[in-house]
ZATORDO-351281 format. One record per residue (C-alpha): x, y, z. Coordinates in steps of 0.05 Angstrom, whole numbers, padded with zeros to 5 digits, always signed. Layout:
XYZ;...
***
This chain:
+01099+00898+00432;+01032+00924+00459;+00972+00884+00438;+00937+00944+00407;+00998+00961+00365;+01005+00889+00342;+00932+00891+00320;+00944+00954+00280;+01004+00923+00246;+00962+00861+00229;+00907+00905+00200;+00957+00944+00159;+00986+00879+00134;+00918+00852+00113;+00902+00917+00077;+00969+00915+00041;+00958+00843+00019;+00889+00861-00006;+00916+00919-00047;+00972+00876-00074;+00923+00820-00090;+00877+00868-00127;+00936+00895-00167;+00959+00824-00185;+00889+00805-00207;+00884+00865-00252;+00947+00845-00292;+00910+00801-00344;+00868+00861-00363;+00930+00904-00379;+00965+00902-00445;+01040+00889-00439;+01083+00943-00467;+01122+00932-00531;+01184+00893-00514;+01158+00874-00446;+01179+00806-00420;+01110+00792-00393;+01083+00741-00442;+01011+00720-00454;+01028+00650-00431;+01056+00676-00365;+00992+00715-00352;+00944+00661-00374;+00984+00605-00343;+00986+00635-00273;+00928+00606-00233;+00924+00669-00192;+00909+00709-00255;+00848+00666-00272;+00804+00682-00214;+00778+00737-00171;+00753+00737-00100;+00747+00668-00069;+00788+00635-00125;+00727+00632-00172;+00747+00628-00246;+00725+00694-00275;+00761+00681-00341;+00721+00619-00361;+00673+00660-00404;+00727+00688-00449;+00757+00619-00456;+00689+00589-00475;+00679+00646-00524;+00748+00634-00554;+00732+00560-00564;+00665+00576-00595;+00696+00625-00644;+00752+00575-00661;+00702+00519-00676;+00658+00566-00717;+00719+00589-00756;+00740+00518-00773;+00669+00501-00794;+00667+00562-00840;+00732+00540-00872;+00703+00471-00887;+00639+00500-00914;+00666+00557-00957;+00729+00527-00987;+00748+00468-01030;+00784+00414-00991;+00851+00433-01021;+00843+00505-00998;+00814+00484-00931;+00873+00437-00919;+00923+00494-00927;+00884+00538-00878;+00876+00481-00827;+00950+00468-00827;+00964+00541-00811;+00916+00546-00752;+00950+00552-00683;+00904+00499-00653;+00921+00440-00610;+00873+00388-00636;+00839+00349-00581;+00777+00304-00579;+00731+00359-00555;+00751+00409-00610;+00747+00357-00666;+00680+00331-00640;+00650+00401-00637;+00674+00417-00708;+00641+00353-00733;+00577+00370-00695;+00574+00438-00730;+00549+00398-00791;+00599+00415-00846;+00586+00380-00914;+00591+00305-00905;+00649+00295-00954;+00690+00349-00921;+00673+00324-00852;+00700+00255-00872;+00763+00285-00903;+00773+00327-00840;+00763+00265-00797;+00818+00228-00837;+00865+00287-00838;+00862+00302-00764;+00876+00229-00748;+00946+00240-00778;+00961+00301-00735;+01016+00287-00685;+00990+00278-00615;+00917+00268-00634;+00878+00203-00631;+00805+00192-00646;+00762+00166-00589;+00691+00139-00584;+00663+00210-00582;+00691+00231-00650;+00674+00163-00681;+00602+00167-00656;+00594+00236-00685;+00622+00215-00753;+00577+00153-00751;+00518+00199-00739;+00537+00244-00798;+00538+00184-00845;+00471+00159-00818;+00438+00227-00827;+00463+00228-00899;+00433+00159-00912;+00502+00127-00921;+00485+00065-00881;+00544+00024-00908;+00592+00080-00886;+00558+00082-00818;+00568+00006-00811;+00641+00015-00830;+00651+00065-00774;+00617+00018-00725;+00660-00041-00745;+00723+00002-00741;+00705+00022-00670;+00700-00052-00652;+00766-00069-00685;+00803-00013-00650;+00773-00032-00583;+00739+00035-00574;+00683+00039-00523;+00615+00032-00556;+00565+00065-00509;+00490+00075-00509;+00498+00139-00550;+00532+00101-00607;+00480+00045-00606;+00422+00095-00603;+00448+00135-00663;+00459+00073-00705;+00391+00041-00690;+00356+00107-00704;+00387+00114-00773;+00375+00041-00789;+00301+00053-00775;+00301+00117-00816;+00329+00078-00875;+00271+00028-00867;+00313-00029-00838;+00273-00045-00775;+00305-00113-00767;+00375-00083-00763;+00350-00034-00712;+00319-00089-00669;+00383-00130-00676;+00425-00072-00652;+00380-00061-00592;+00388-00134-00571;+00463-00130-00582;+00466-00069-00536;+00429-00107-00481;+00471-00170-00492;+00537-00133-00485;+00516-00104-00418;+00509-00032-00443;+00453-00001-00403;+00405+00042-00445;+00395+00113-00424;+00328+00150-00425;+00349+00177-00493;+00359+00106-00518;+00292+00083-00492;+00257+00143-00522;+00290+00135-00591;+00274+00060-00593;+00202+00073-00573;+00195+00122-00630;+00224+00071-00678;+00173+00019-00656;+00114+00068-00659;+00135+00091-00729;+00138+00019-00754;+00071-00003-00725;+00096-00039-00662;+00057-00004-00607;+00055-00064-00560;+00130-00073-00563;+00139+00003-00552;+00093+00000-00491;+00135-00057-00463;+00198-00016-00473;+00166+00042-00436;+00149-00003-00377;+00220-00030-00378;+00246+00041-00374;+00202+00057-00314;+00224-00008-00280;+00296+00014-00291;+00280+00076-00249;+00292+00123-00308;+00247+00184-00308;+00214+00201-00374;+00234+00267-00404;+00190+00316-00441;+00213+00284-00507;+00192+00215-00482;+00122+00241-00465;+00120+00276-00533;+00133+00211-00569;+00076+00178-00531;+00028+00236-00544;+00046+00238-00618;+00029+00165-00626;-00036+00168-00586;-00060+00231-00622;-00041+00203-00690;-00084+00142-00673;-00143+00186-00656;-00138+00171-00581;-00141+00244-00559;-00168+00228-00489;-00109+00183-00476;-00062+00236-00505;-00091+00289-00458;-00084+00238-00401;-00010+00231-00415;-00004+00306-00418;-00037+00313-00349;+00007+00257-00321;+00071+00290-00344;+00049+00355-00311;+00037+00318-00246;+00107+00288-00253;+00135+00359-00256;+00149+00358-00331;+00113+00415-00366;+00093+00403-00439;+00137+00448-00481;+00123+00486-00545;+00140+00426-00589;+00093+00380-00552;+00035+00429-00557;+00047+00444-00630;+00048+00370-00648;-00017+00358-00610;-00053+00418-00641;-00030+00396-00710;-00057+00325-00699;-00123+00354-00674;-00128+00399-00736;-00117+00342-00784;-00170+00298-00751;-00219+00354-00734;-00215+00344-00659;-00233+00413-00632;-00247+00394-00558;-00176+00368-00547;-00149+00427-00586;-00182+00477-00539;-00153+00439-00479;-00083+00446-00507;-00093+00519-00525;-00115+00534-00454;-00050+00503-00429;-00011+00544-00479;-00045+00608-00456;-00029+00593-00383;+00045+00580-00399;+00055+00634-00452;+00069+00584-00508;+00056+00601-00580;+00039+00563-00643;+00082+00561-00704;+00050+00598-00762;+00036+00537-00808;+00003+00500-00751;-00036+00562-00731;-00063+00566-00802;-00082+00492-00803;-00118+00499-00736;-00154+00562-00760;-00179+00526-00822;-00203+00468-00779;-00242+00514-00732;-00273+00550-00791;-00298+00485-00820;-00325+00463-00753;-00359+00531-00741;-00322+00540-00675;-00297+00605-00645;-00225+00619-00661;-00214+00671-00606;-00172+00625-00563;-00131+00603-00623;-00117+00674-00644;-00089+00688-00575;-00037+00634-00587;-00022+00651-00660;+00046+00676-00680;+00063+00703-00612;+00011+00758-00607;-00063+00767-00591;-00100+00775-00656;-00158+00825-00656;-00227+00806-00680;-00215+00827-00752;-00243+00799-00815;-00206+00739-00841;-00188+00778-00904;-00150+00831-00865;-00075+00821-00872;-00063+00853-00805;-00095+00792-00771;-00038+00747-00794;+00025+00785-00814;+00055+00853-00808;+00074+00892-00869;+00139+00912-00836;+00159+00839-00827;+00155+00826-00902;+00195+00889-00916;+00249+00865-00868;+00249+00796-00900;+00255+00828-00969;+00316+00868-00945;+00347+00804-00918;+00326+00765-00981;+00295+00712-00937;+00249+00685-00991;+00236+00619-00955;+00202+00656-00899;+00163+00700-00949;+00140+00636-00983;+00109+00611-00918;+00074+00678-00907;+00046+00680-00977;+00021+00608-00973;-00016+00626-00909;-00045+00690-00940;-00069+00651-01002;-00098+00595-00959;-00139+00642-00916;-00156+00689-00974;-00127+00749-00939;-00105+00814-00970;-00037+00844-00987;-00024+00912-01018;-00010+00913-01092;+00053+00955-01082;+00082+00905-01033;+00062+00847-01077;+00097+00880-01137;+00159+00891-01094;+00160+00817-01075;+00154+00796-01148;+00211+00841-01172;+00258+00825-01114;+00245+00750-01123;+00259+00753-01197;+00324+00791-01186;+00345+00738-01136;+00322+00681-01181;+00271+00658-01131;+00215+00643-01181;+00173+00603-01132;+00164+00664-01088;+00149+00709-01148;+00097+00660-01174;+00063+00657-01105;+00059+00733-01104;+00030+00732-01175;-00021+00679-01154;-00041+00724-01096;-00049+00784-01142;-00095+00744-01187;-00135+00720-01127;-00143+00791-01102;-00157+00819-01172;-00099+00868-01168;-00075+00906-01229;+00001+00909-01228;+00045+00952-01271;+00067+00926-01339;+00140+00921-01320;+00123+00877-01260;+00089+00826-01305;+00147+00829-01354;+00198+00817-01298;+00165+00749-01289;+00157+00731-01362;+00232+00736-01378;+00258+00686-01325;+00201+00638-01341;+00216+00638-01415;+00291+00627-01401;+00273+00569-01356;+00228+00538-01411;+00167+00545-01366;+00124+00566-01424;+00055+00550-01397;+00068+00593-01335;+00094+00649-01379;+00031+00645-01420;-00012+00653-01358;+00026+00716-01340;+00015+00746-01410;-00059+00727-01408;-00067+00761-01340;-00028+00820-01366;-00074+00826-01426;-00136+00820-01382;-00112+00879-01340;-00105+00922-01402;-00030+00918-01414;-00005+00907-01485;+00056+00864-01500;+00072+00905-01561;+00092+00879-01629;+00166+00873-01613;+00159+00835-01548;+00103+00790-01575;+00145+00770-01635;+00207+00756-01592;+00167+00711-01546;+00134+00677-01605;+00202+00664-01636;+00227+00633-01571;+00166+00588-01569;+00177+00568-01641;+00249+00548-01628;+00225+00506-01569;+00174+00470-01612;+00113+00500-01578;+00070+00528-01635;+00005+00517-01597;+00028+00561-01540;+00054+00611-01591;-00016+00614-01621;-00047+00625-01552;+00003+00680-01538;-00013+00713-01605;-00088+00710-01589;-00081+00737-01518;-00036+00794-01542;-00086+00812-01596;-00146+00809-01548;-00115+00857-01498;-00159+00917-01481;-00101+00964-01497;-00079+00928-01561;-00089+00961-01628;-00097+00933-01698;-00024+00953-01709;-00003+00899-01660;-00025+00846-01711;+00025+00866-01763;+00075+00835-01809;+00125+00823-01753;+00078+00786-01705;+00046+00745-01761;+00114+00726-01789;+00138+00704-01721;+00076+00660-01712;+00084+00633-01783;+00157+00617-01768;+00138+00580-01704;+00090+00534-01742;+00137+00521-01799;+00193+00502-01751;+00146+00448-01724;+00130+00425-01795;+00058+00449-01790;+00058+00475-01861;-00017+00477-01871;-00027+00518-01808;+00029+00563-01830;-00003+00575-01898;-00069+00589-01863;-00035+00643-01820;-00002+00672-01882;-00070+00678-01917;-00100+00710-01855;-00044+00760-01853;-00056+00779-01926;-00131+00784-01916;-00120+00835-01860;-00079+00878-01907;-00010+00863-01880;+00043+00858-01935;+00096+00804-01932;+00165+00831-01917;+00220+00819-01969;+00269+00773-01933;+00271+00710-01975;+00334+00722-02014;+00393+00768-02002;+00394+00789-02075;+00321+00806-02074;+00332+00849-02011;+00389+00884-02047;+00347+00898-02108;+00289+00919-02064;+00333+00970-02029;+00359+00996-02096;+00289+01006-02125;+00259+01035-02062;+00310+01087-02042;+00276+01145-02008;+00214+01103-01994;+00197+01098-01919;+00196+01025-01896;+00148+01009-01839;+00183+00993-01773;+00150+00924-01768;+00176+00905-01837;+00247+00926-01817;+00243+00885-01754;+00216+00827-01792;+00275+00829-01841;+00323+00835-01782;+00295+00775-01745;+00285+00727-01802;+00337+00747-01853;+00394+00775-01811;+00386+00843-01844;
***
């Protein structure tokens, strides 16, 4: 065969193999026809179907996504269902339980009781056996929940079963011992770890240093840091943050900035958490020079402050009479213009609150309102009213009360129904003093409670044994700019009288009765059923005032 022809044949063969290879590699993307013998296992199990050019695994991302969705699904089952319901669903899942899957489910932080029940149940599944990873995670869950005895039980069981207890297990246990206030147990565990020949990691050293700093052992913590350096372990950003937090908390800001510069020279850039902690410490102790140094670093590295820390720092600079321009550049992720401190646009965007209202994220709205109140900023009355009404509908009274407090601070006049949307939930929650403040503010803005509503609230206060608050409510309703003499009628007086009599304040009740008669209000006939019947017989065709009818209805069941 001529050489040229042989070369052509070889080229054709290579092209054919390339076309065939491309066709084979495209098979996993095709859906098998109904009744086809090509199974999912045959496609997924063929190593040639898992990779593309060069044998690189192109299908790892879908596999990772599948595992992530599986773990999230199991976590949702444990969170949303009772254990009996969850058990039925878990048994029906087509999952091969292995250490990694179980460990990731536990790390998704399901409720502690269900995590423990899941831990026990999966131990009985055929082919599965807990290892030191799953035990360490369960131990950590108990420690986080403050169940120290349960954490100790898990630790002892690991020892009894001969499972490997590594630095991660020791670190978790000593951390939670210290959190529970048992420093001695934490120290004992550290010594045990060293005695058993388990070498601490940089995470272990960092956690133990924090334990010692938090419990007033700075010299011991410094010795541990030197030991870590001698062991040729490089400090991480978290290690430096622990050191900076301690130094700044002790007022040693020059030393804290020195550590910050040292970590930058070591190639470890201070992150957002480190800078936020340092700015917060500076704000609490009024250290503006160090604060500006940190803010300059944040500007150079495009780091931003969390809103609560920004507000603390802003208040600190205002008290010190310093310029807040640099701080505003790092506040809440945007450059704040030089606006007056009372301008809401300098801190939050109206659109953000509207989005949070739609999502019913009242915790975030709380933080915003606290900042606005602290800095005496402004918020539109319409948006404030919307916050109050949405919060009351969602039973988030804390948010509604913050919005009300802001409206009082800004002198806003809200609509009558907005005030009333707050009064109802407060009365039902027996928060009578707060409800009284709402009605007083309502009266000061020219809104009248009305005879019917005033008497209903007074009745509720009477049943709760709060006649003094009932009297204040009566006075504030009567002093409203829009109230009329008709609001102090038989109905409202009788409700107040009833409140005092229920609390056995007879003399006060008689005094109110006399005052009612002096103002020309006649007492309603509700004392005896027979007297009401006779009264109706003798007064047929006579118009009965509305307030007397309501009085009879409330107090006599008529």
